N, C-alpha and C positions, 0 to 999 in steps of 0.2 A: 488573864483570860484563858490562855492555853493551859495554865495549871489547873484552873477550875474545870475545864473540859476533860482533862486527863483524870482528875479526881472523880468526876462523874462517871466516866467510862469504867474505871476500876471498880467503883461502887456497884454499878450495874452488873459487871461480870461476876462479882461475888454474890450479889443478891439473886441473880437469875440462873446461876449454875447449881449443880447437884440435883438430887431427886426430891420432888415435892411429896411423893407418897409411894407406896408399893403398888399402886393401881396398875401402872403400865406393865411391870414385870409379871403381875398376876394374869395378864392377858396373853402371855406367851406360853407355848409348849416348847421347852428347851431340849433339843436333841442332844444326847450324850454319845450314842453309838449309831453308826450307819453300817448296815450289812448289805452288800451288793451281790446279787445272784442273777442268773439267766435261766430261762427255760428252753425246751427243745425248739421253740419257735423264735428264739433270740429276743424274746421280750425280757425287759429288765425287771427284776423283783427286788424291792427294797424292804428291809426290816429295820425299824427304828426303835431304839430304846430312848424313852422320853422322860424327862423330869417335869412334872407339873407343880409349879410353886403354889404355896398357900400361906397366907399371912393372916393371923388372927388379930382382930381389933382389940382384944382384951388382954393379950399377952405380948411380951417383948420378943418372944422367940418365934421362929418360923419353921415350917416343915413342908414336905412335898410328897407327891405320890409318883410311883414308878408306873409308866404306861408303855405298852408295846403296840406298834402299828405295822401293818404289812400292806404293800401296794404293788401293782404291776402295770407296766406300760412300755411304749416303744423307746422312750428316753428317760433319763433321770429326772429332768425338769417336769416332764409330763406326769411321772409317778408322784412327784412331790405336790404338784397342783391338784392331782386327783385325790391325794390323801387329805389335803386341806379342805376339800369339799365335805369331808366327814368329821371335821373337828370344830369345836366351838371357838378355839383360839388358833392363832397362826403358829405353824411349826417354825422354830427358829434354830438355825444351824451354827450360830456364832460361837457356841460353847461345845461343839462336837469334839470329842476327845480322840476317838479311834475310827478308822476306816477298815472294815473287814471285808475282803473279797473271797467268795467261795472259789475252790479250785476250778470249778466249771467256768466261772467268770474269768479267772486268770488265764485259763487255756484259750478262751475266746480272744482275749487281749484286753489289757487294762487301758489301751488307747481309746477304747469305746467309751470310757467313763472319765478319764483323767482331764479332758478338756473342760468339762463342766465344773469339776471339782477345783480346778485351777482358776477358771474364769469367774465363777459366781462369787459375789462380794461377801456372802455370809460364811462360806467355808474358809477356815483359816489354814495356813500352811504348816502349822505345828502339830497336826494330827499324826498319830502313829498308825502305820499300815501293817495289816496282818493278812495271811491266807488261812482259810478254814476248809478242811477236807470233808467234814461230815455234814449232817443235816442242819441248815441254818436256822430252821424253825425250832429245833431242839436247843440250839445255842441261845437264841434270843429269849427263850423261856426258862433258862437255867437260873436257879437260885444259888448264888455263891455264898459261902459261909463268911468269908473275910470281908466282902464288900457287896452292898446291895446292887450297885450298878456295874455292869460288865465293862462299860467304857472307862470308868474311873479306875477299876482294877487293872485293866490293860495299860492305861496311861501311866500308872505308878510302877509297873513292872521294871522299867529301866533303872529305877532307883535302887533296886536290889542288886548290889555289886557282887554279892556272893556267887551268883550264877552268871555273871556277865561274860565269862570266858566262852561259854558254850552257847551263846545266843547272839543274834545280831539284830538290833532294832532299827527300823527305818521310818523316818518322818516323810511326810508328803513333799516338803521342800527339797529334801535330799534326793528323793526319787525323781522329781522333776529336773533336777540338775544332772543326775547321773544318766538319765535316758537320752541326754544330748551329748554326752562325752564318749570319746573313744568308740567302743563297740556296743554302746547302749546296754550294758549289763547292770542289773540291780539284784540285791539279795533282800528278801523279806521273810520274817519269821512265820512259821507254820504253827497253827494252834490245833490242839486236840482236846476233846472233852473226855477225860479219862474215867473209866469204869473200874479200874483196878485199885483205887484208893478207897478209904473208908467213906469219904464223901465224894460225890461227883466233883471233879476239880478241873478247871480250865488251865491247861499247861502248854508250854512250848513243846513242840514235837520234833521239829526239824527246821531247816532253812531253805526256802524256795529260791531257785535261780530264775530270774526274769530277764529275757533277752528280747529286744525289740518289742517290749511291752507284753510278751507272752510267756507263760509258765512253761519251762522246758525240763525241769528236774529239781532234785533236792540234795542237800547235804545233811548228813547225820549230825548229832551233837558233837561227837569227837572231831569230825571233819570241820565243823563250824569253829571249834576252838583253834584248830590249826590255821584256818582261814583268817581268823581274827589276829592270830600271832603274826601272820604274813602281811597283814594290811595296816596294822597300827599297834599302838602300845596296849598292853594288858595290865590291869591293876589287881587281878585275881585269877585263880585257876589252879590246877594241879597237874603234876606229872607222876604217873604211876609206872614203876619199872620192876621187873623181876630182879632179885638180888639174893643169891644163895639158893639153897634147896628149899622148896616149898615156902618161899618168902616173897612178899611184895613190899616195896618201899615207896612212900609217897612224899614228894616234894611239893610244897605249896608256893605258887608263884605270887610274889609280892610286887612285881613290877617288871616291865620289859621295854626295850627300845628296838626300833626297826628302821634301818636306812637302806634304800635300794638305789641301784645305779643301772642305767641302760646304756649299752654300747652296741654300735652297728658297724659291721665290717664289710657291708655290701651284699652279704649273703645270709648272715645269721645275726639275730638280735640276741645279745648276751645280757640276761637279766641277773644281777647279783643282789642278793638280799643278805644284809649284815644284821643279825639278830642277837641281842643280848638279853638274857633272862636272869633276873634275881630271884632266888628262892630261899626258903627256910626248910629245915628238915621237919616234916609233919608226923610221919608214922612209919613204923616197921612192925611186921607181924611176927618176926623171930628176933632173938637177941643178936645184936651186932655191936662192934666196938667203934662207936661213932667218933670217939676222940682220936682214933688213929688216922694220921694224914693219908696213908695209902688206902684206907677204907673209904674216906670221903672222896678222894680222887677217883676211885673206881666207880662210886655212885654217880658222880658227875659225868664220867666218860660214858657209862651206859645210858644215862639220861640224854646226853647230847646225841648219841647214835640213834636212839629210839625216836626222838623228835625230828631229827634230820630225815630219817626214812619216811616219816609221816608227811613231812613237808613236800618232799620230792614225789611221793606217791599221789598226793592230792593234785599237785601241779600237772603231772603226767596224765592223770585220769581225765581232767578237763581239757587238756591239750588234745588228747585223742578225739574228744567230742567237738574240737574246734570252737570252744567257748572260752573267751578271755575273761574269767571271773576276777582276775587280779588287776584289771585296768592297765594292762601293759601297753595297749595302743595309746592311751592318754599320755603315759610317760614318754613313749616313743615320739609322738607328735610334738611334745614339748621340747625334747632334746634335738630332734631332727625334723624340723617343720617342712623342709624342702624335699625330703626323701619320700618316695611313694613306691614301696616294694610291690611287686606284681603277685600278690597273694590275696585270697579272700579274707583272711584274718591274720593279723600279725602274730598270733599265738602259734601258727603253723611253723614259723621259722625261729621261734624263741627257744633258747636253751637256758635253764636255770642253774645257778650256782648259789649254794647256801653256805655262809660263814656263820656258825652258831657258837655262842659262848654262854655257858650256864654257870653261875656262881651260887654258892650256898653260904648265906650269911650267918647261919647258926640254927637254933631251934628254940623251943620253949625253955623253961627252967630246967627241964630234964636234958642233960647234956650227953648222957650215955645210956646204953641199954645192953647189959651183959648178964650172963648167968651168975 
């Protein structure tokens, strides 16, 4: 008897699961990108990039239409409800790929918006977050050559490892975690709609520093590369150094490791970063004798000195601003949970020591470059 009941339950599960038709999905407007802005009266303005599915009864293929919506209201939920009053189908956010906040909204504070995005059941935590400094209406109406949908284009940017060293991508779940750790500092990439290229192109422009949910400043591409080197492993990147008269040499980063250690003597927090970088020889602008051991040794010596200067400069720059972008407080609390230094920010009493080792594994098939 039990076997028959079990067989019946399994059969029902198989027969009643799956999609009966495309009718349900055709009744949805699938949001791909959500852009959040505010006006001078603190009203929230939403710009939505939407995919409207369409299924033909006569063909096996499907297609869709790109739509754009704009709404304004006192809260995000009110804006969404108001937008639904003017649509024939329900706006669905379960496939939203990217969250873009204008600089104006980020300066007001992302805490005004984050609660709903975290609490609402339709918004997923895998969305990538960006800051945009220009006109959001121009952004949402941009036609990209590579991809029809801005949201999908920005969702796929992290796949491009060639530029990973100079950018830092942040997902909503990462942001929600970091805003509760240490000194509540997050980094979010900044977007720019470039006019200097042959086609209008949406590009990474810088990296925004967010503290206590508010935009407080930016890092350049080069500073972001150093930040990434100091906070985790790199799989790509370059080191460009002067070598000889009117010559620049480029080393390509193929991998790196970083281990840090925090020690506290009662007055000063000593932060030590041990960084190992593996490189290959990528380019020289003038002839050099690359096979000579002393030449290779000199290249690595110059490269180590140049990178170390940049690391210390970036640390001191944000230390002067009393912004702990390197999550030192989080590491300190983990090592010394009972210690409570009498300072506003642990970065004030932190000293950095850098142990840097760069190795050069070789180059391409061209092993030398001489006259």
